[in-house]
C-alpha positions in Angstrom: 0.2 0.3 0.2 1.4 3.6 -0.6 2.1 6.4 1.9 0.7 9.3 1.5 2.5 12.8 1.0 0.9 14.1 3.8 2.4 10.4 5.7 5.4 11.3 4.7 6.3 14.7 5.6 3.7 15.4 8.7 0.2 16.9 8.5 -0.6 20.2 6.0 -0.8 22.3 9.0 3.1 21.2 9.9 4.2 21.9 6.2 2.1 25.2 6.3 4.1 25.7 9.8 7.6 24.8 9.2 7.3 26.7 5.4 6.5 29.3 7.7 8.9 29.9 10.4 11.4 28.8 7.4 10.7 32.1 5.5 10.2 34.3 8.6 13.5 32.9 10.2 14.7 34.9 6.7 13.1 37.7 7.1 14.5 40.8 8.7 13.4 44.1 9.7 15.3 45.6 12.6 17.8 44.4 15.2 20.3 45.8 17.6 23.6 45.6 17.3 27.7 46.3 18.0 29.6 48.6 15.7 33.2 47.0 15.3 35.0 49.5 13.0 33.9 52.6 11.3 35.3 54.4 8.1 35.0 58.1 8.3 35.7 58.4 3.9 32.4 56.1 3.0 30.6 56.9 6.0 30.2 53.0 6.7 30.6 50.8 9.2 30.7 46.9 10.3 28.4 46.3 12.7 28.1 42.6 14.6 24.3 41.6 15.1 23.5 41.5 18.7 20.8 38.9 18.4 21.3 35.4 17.4 20.1 33.6 14.2 18.3 30.6 13.6 19.4 27.5 11.3 17.6 24.3 10.4 19.3 20.9 11.6 18.8 17.9 9.7 16.2 16.8 11.5 14.1 19.9 10.6 14.3 21.9 13.8 15.2 25.4 14.4 18.8 26.2 16.6 20.3 29.2 17.4 23.7 30.5 15.2 25.2 34.0 15.2 24.9 36.0 12.2 27.4 37.1 10.1 29.2 40.3 10.6 27.4 43.2 8.5 30.1 45.5 6.2 29.8 48.4 4.2 26.8 49.5 6.4 25.6 52.9 5.3 26.0 55.3 9.3 22.7 57.5 9.4 23.4 60.3 11.1 20.4 63.4 11.2 20.8 65.6 8.5 18.7 67.5 6.1 18.8 71.3 4.1 22.8 71.4 3.6 23.0 70.5 7.6 24.2 67.5 9.4 25.1 66.4 13.0 28.2 64.4 13.2 30.0 62.5 16.0 32.4 60.1 16.6 32.1 56.5 15.8 34.2 53.3 18.0 34.2 49.7 18.0 31.9 48.8 20.6 29.0 51.5 20.2 25.8 49.8 20.3 23.0 50.6 17.5 20.1 49.7 15.3 20.7 48.2 11.9 17.2 48.4 9.8 17.3 46.0 6.6 15.8 47.7 3.7 12.7 45.9 1.4 14.6 46.2 -1.5 18.2 45.5 -2.7 20.4 49.0 -1.9 23.6 48.5 -4.0 22.2 50.7 -7.1 21.3 53.6 -5.0 24.0 53.4 -2.8 26.5 54.1 -5.7 25.0 56.4 -7.2 22.0 58.2 -5.5 18.9 58.9 -7.0 16.4 56.5 -8.1 17.7 53.4 -8.9 16.5 49.6 -10.2 17.1 47.0 -7.5 20.3 45.0 -9.1 19.4 41.8 -7.1 15.7 40.2 -6.7 16.8 40.0 -2.5 14.3 41.6 0.4 14.6 41.7 3.6 18.3 40.9 3.4 21.5 41.3 5.7 23.0 42.8 2.7 21.3 45.7 2.9 21.3 47.3 6.0 21.6 51.2 7.7 22.9 51.5 11.2 21.0 53.9 13.6 24.0 54.8 15.9 22.8 55.3 19.6 20.2 52.7 21.6 21.5 52.1 24.3 21.5 48.2 26.4 20.8 48.4 30.0 24.8 47.8 30.5 25.7 50.3 28.2 22.8 53.6 28.9 23.9 57.1 30.1 22.7 58.6 33.4 21.4 61.9 34.5 19.3 63.1 31.1 18.0 66.1 31.6 14.5 65.5 31.8 13.7 69.8 31.1 15.6 70.6 28.5 17.6 69.8 25.4 21.2 69.1 25.4 23.9 67.9 23.7 26.6 66.3 25.7 29.1 63.9 26.2 28.0 60.9 27.9 29.7 61.3 31.3 27.4 64.7 30.9 30.9 66.9 32.2 30.5 68.7 28.6 26.9 69.6 27.3 25.1 72.6 25.2 21.5 73.1 26.6 19.0 74.5 25.7 16.2 75.6 28.0 12.4 75.7 26.8 11.1 77.5 30.5 13.6 80.4 30.2 14.3 80.6 27.0 18.4 80.4 28.0 21.5 78.8 26.4 23.4 77.2 29.2 27.1 76.3 27.7 29.2 74.0 30.6 32.1 73.3 28.8 35.7 71.8 31.2 37.5 71.7 29.0 37.7 74.9 27.6 35.9 76.9 24.9 37.4 77.7 21.5 35.5 80.3 19.3 36.9 80.9 15.4 35.2 83.1 14.1 36.3 86.6 12.2 33.9 88.9 14.0 31.2 87.8 17.1 28.2 89.9 17.8 26.6 90.8 20.8 23.5 92.3 21.0 23.4 93.2 24.8 25.3 93.3 28.1 28.3 91.0 28.4 29.9 90.2 31.9 32.9 88.3 32.7 33.3 86.8 35.8 37.0 85.7 35.2 39.9 87.3 33.6 40.1 88.9 30.2 43.1 88.4 28.0 42.8 90.5 25.2 45.2 89.9 22.4 43.9 91.6 20.0 46.4 93.8 17.1 49.0 92.0 19.1 51.9 89.4 17.8 54.7 88.5 20.4 55.3 90.9 23.1 55.3 94.0 19.9 51.5 96.0 18.9 51.0 95.6 15.0 48.0 97.9 15.1 44.7 98.7 17.4 44.0 96.4 19.6 40.5 97.3 20.7 37.9 100.4 20.0 35.6 101.5 22.3 32.3 103.8 22.0 30.6 105.7 24.5 31.8 105.8 28.7 33.6 103.7 30.1 33.8 102.9 34.7 36.4 101.6 35.5 36.1 100.8 39.2 39.1 99.2 40.9 42.7 100.1 39.4 44.1 100.6 36.4 47.8 99.5 34.5 49.4 100.3 31.5 52.7 98.7 30.8 53.0 98.1 34.2 52.5 101.5 35.8 49.6 103.0 37.7 47.2 105.2 36.4 44.2 105.3 38.2 43.1 107.5 40.0 46.0 107.4 43.0 48.4 107.7 40.5 51.8 109.8 40.6 53.6 111.8 38.6 57.2 112.4 38.2 58.8 116.2 37.4 56.1 118.3 39.0 56.1 121.9 38.5 54.5 125.2 39.4 54.3 127.1 36.5 52.9 126.3 33.2 55.0 123.7 32.6 54.0 119.4 32.0 54.5 117.1 34.8 56.9 113.9 33.2 55.5 110.6 32.6 53.4 108.3 35.1 55.5 107.0 38.2 
């Protein structure tokens, strides 16, 4: 008596379940990953998927297996309108890997609208990497719940926008360097530390006007020039009665 196909491979429900599992075990949408290396020229990275895959053994059962390294994965930085926010990408950084519906090869090489050169779908080869997702093992602390911050992971340095006071706060323990031909301040400026003014100076020689000030100046405290006290308590040499002029500041 011949054996039916169902008896050989199991019931139709078993066949459907096996087909279902086979299809969806190969379907990629997104998963966390770990950066292995970053290419700042091509703006791509190599990523180790952080979730294991599945393979079928000889008995048709699924078992866990590591997924291969993903290479030449485009890194996505926030970008638009001619501006981009970039940050260093290092080995060990966590990321979210998103897989395209179709092959991205021609688009990645040429941009614009392209035909898919390969019929693959949701494939490991067509990944994009978003840097930033955090596992609890790598989560950063001291998150501000009231302001927007661009910060270092340790929170020691940051630029902060406060939506309540409309203030912009900058905390920079390592210093703040500004390179610009002109900086304008529309209102009062308060400096609580030392102000060092080197404009118009090369070494110890003056080569031009160091400062131009329009309006009244009020000094509170002493004032020196080239080591000489020129405040209200200074004295002059060569003082004499009559119409002559006094000497230089002592």
